[in-house]
C-alpha positions in Angstrom: 0.0 0.0 0.0 1.3 3.4 -0.9 1.8 5.9 1.8 -0.1 9.2 1.3 1.7 12.4 1.6 1.2 14.4 4.8 -0.4 17.5 3.5 -2.9 20.0 5.1 -5.6 18.8 2.6 -5.1 15.1 3.5 -5.1 15.8 7.3 -8.2 17.9 7.0 -9.9 15.2 5.0 -8.9 12.5 7.5 -10.2 14.6 10.5 -13.4 15.4 8.7 -14.1 11.7 8.0 -13.3 10.8 11.7 -15.6 13.5 13.0 -18.4 12.4 10.7 -18.0 8.8 11.8 -17.9 9.8 15.5 -21.0 12.0 15.2 -22.9 9.4 13.3 -22.1 6.8 16.0 -23.1 9.3 18.8 -26.4 10.1 17.0 -27.1 6.4 16.6 -26.5 5.7 20.3 -28.6 8.7 21.3 -31.6 7.5 19.2 -31.2 4.0 20.6 -31.2 5.1 24.3 -33.6 8.1 24.1 -36.8 6.1 24.8 -35.5 3.8 27.5 -34.0 6.8 29.4 -37.3 8.7 29.1 -39.2 5.6 30.4 -36.8 5.3 33.3 -37.2 8.9 34.3 -41.0 8.6 34.1 -41.0 5.4 36.2 -38.8 7.1 38.8 -41.2 10.0 39.0 -44.3 7.7 39.3 -42.6 5.6 42.0 -41.8 8.8 43.9 -45.5 9.9 43.6 -46.6 6.5 45.0 -44.1 7.0 47.9 -45.3 10.4 49.0 -49.1 10.2 48.8 -51.6 7.6 50.0 -52.8 4.9 47.7 -54.7 6.4 44.8 -57.0 5.2 42.0 -56.4 7.9 39.3 -53.3 8.5 37.1 -51.7 11.6 38.6 -49.3 11.9 35.7 -52.2 12.5 33.3 -53.8 15.1 35.7 -50.6 16.9 36.4 -50.8 20.7 36.3 -48.3 23.5 36.8 -48.4 26.2 39.6 -46.2 29.3 39.6 -43.8 29.9 42.5 -43.0 33.2 44.1 -39.6 33.1 42.4 -41.1 33.1 38.9 -40.7 29.4 38.2 -43.4 26.7 38.1 -43.7 23.4 39.9 -45.4 20.2 38.7 -48.3 19.2 40.9 -49.8 15.7 40.7 -53.2 15.3 42.3 -53.8 11.9 43.9 -57.5 10.9 44.0 -59.3 7.9 45.5 -62.8 7.3 44.1 -62.8 10.8 42.6 -61.9 12.6 45.8 -58.5 14.4 46.3 -56.5 12.6 49.0 -53.2 14.4 48.4 -50.8 16.3 46.1 -47.4 15.3 45.0 -45.2 18.3 44.2 -42.1 18.0 42.1 -40.0 20.7 43.8 -36.4 21.8 43.8 -33.8 24.1 45.3 -30.5 25.5 44.1 -29.3 26.1 47.6 -27.6 22.7 48.2 -23.9 22.4 49.0 -23.4 21.1 45.4 -26.2 23.1 43.9 -29.5 21.6 42.5 -31.6 19.2 44.6 -34.9 17.8 43.3 -37.5 16.4 45.6 -41.1 15.0 45.4 -43.0 16.3 48.3 -46.5 14.8 49.2 -49.1 16.9 51.0 -52.6 16.1 52.3 -55.4 18.5 51.2 -54.9 20.5 54.4 -51.2 21.1 53.7 -49.7 18.5 56.1 -46.6 16.8 54.8 -47.2 13.1 54.1 -43.7 12.2 52.9 -40.8 13.4 50.9 -38.7 11.6 48.3 -35.3 12.7 46.9 -35.4 12.5 43.1 -31.9 13.8 42.4 -29.0 15.5 44.2 -25.2 15.8 44.0 -24.4 16.4 47.6 -21.3 15.1 49.4 -21.4 11.2 49.7 -21.9 10.1 53.3 -22.9 13.6 54.4 -25.4 15.5 52.4 -26.7 12.3 50.7 -28.1 11.3 54.0 -31.1 13.6 53.3 -32.6 10.5 51.6 -32.3 8.5 54.8 -35.4 7.9 56.9 -33.6 9.3 60.0 -33.6 12.7 58.4 -36.6 13.0 56.1 -39.1 11.2 58.4 -39.0 14.2 60.8 -41.1 16.1 58.2 -43.9 13.5 58.1 -47.2 14.5 59.5 -46.0 18.1 60.1 -47.9 21.1 58.7 -45.6 23.9 57.6 -48.2 26.4 58.7 -47.2 25.6 62.3 -44.0 23.6 61.8 -41.1 25.9 60.7 -39.1 24.4 58.0 -35.8 25.5 59.4 -32.9 23.7 61.0 -32.2 24.2 64.8 -29.1 26.3 64.0 -31.5 28.8 62.4 -34.1 28.7 65.2 -36.3 26.0 63.8 -37.2 22.5 64.9 -35.4 20.4 62.2 -32.5 18.3 63.3 -29.8 18.9 60.6 -27.7 16.2 59.2 -24.4 16.2 61.1 -21.7 18.1 59.1 -24.3 18.8 56.3 -26.2 21.8 57.6 -26.3 23.4 54.1 -27.9 20.3 52.6 -30.4 20.2 55.4 -31.3 23.8 54.9 -31.7 23.2 51.1 -34.0 20.2 51.8 -36.2 22.5 54.0 -36.1 25.2 51.3 -37.4 22.8 48.6 -40.2 21.5 50.8 -41.1 25.1 51.8 -41.2 26.1 48.2 -43.6 23.2 47.4 -45.9 24.2 50.4 -45.9 27.9 49.5 -46.7 27.1 45.9 -49.6 24.9 46.9 -51.0 27.5 49.2 -50.5 30.3 46.8 -52.3 28.2 44.1 -55.4 28.1 46.3 -55.3 24.4 46.9 -56.8 23.4 50.2 
């Protein structure tokens, strides 16, 4: 086989062919995995809804609606019904105040605003510290509490919430996300 001369034209042609091949491969893998990834995200969300509200007979995902927050964003609200009657709301809430930034939670509320349960959907907090927000020892202290009378603040800030040891910022962020969900529900007139 004859060796081609190393010219700018040959190098540019080689790099172009390599880039086209790599981008075609990337596009193929994206199309192949797009639907399974979307199904996995939806399944995670539906499992979180089941975890934070009582057993329901409707499909909350089909009845989802958006409510505006005080900060100008919107939150997804999933009404849970049993025999046509509202038994709770699952709110897909978030905060950007975590130690590592964005934290996404699913918070469940009864019609009177009492917290039923909270599930962590995604977070990038410090492993072994901030990640403990998903542990029952931390998140269960919010169950059956109504933010109208239960301040969603850590003890260090004068509230009743026991912060995670060495992860006060993550604990504050968790409280912030749940408070955002509660405020949005109340502002939306949902009782």
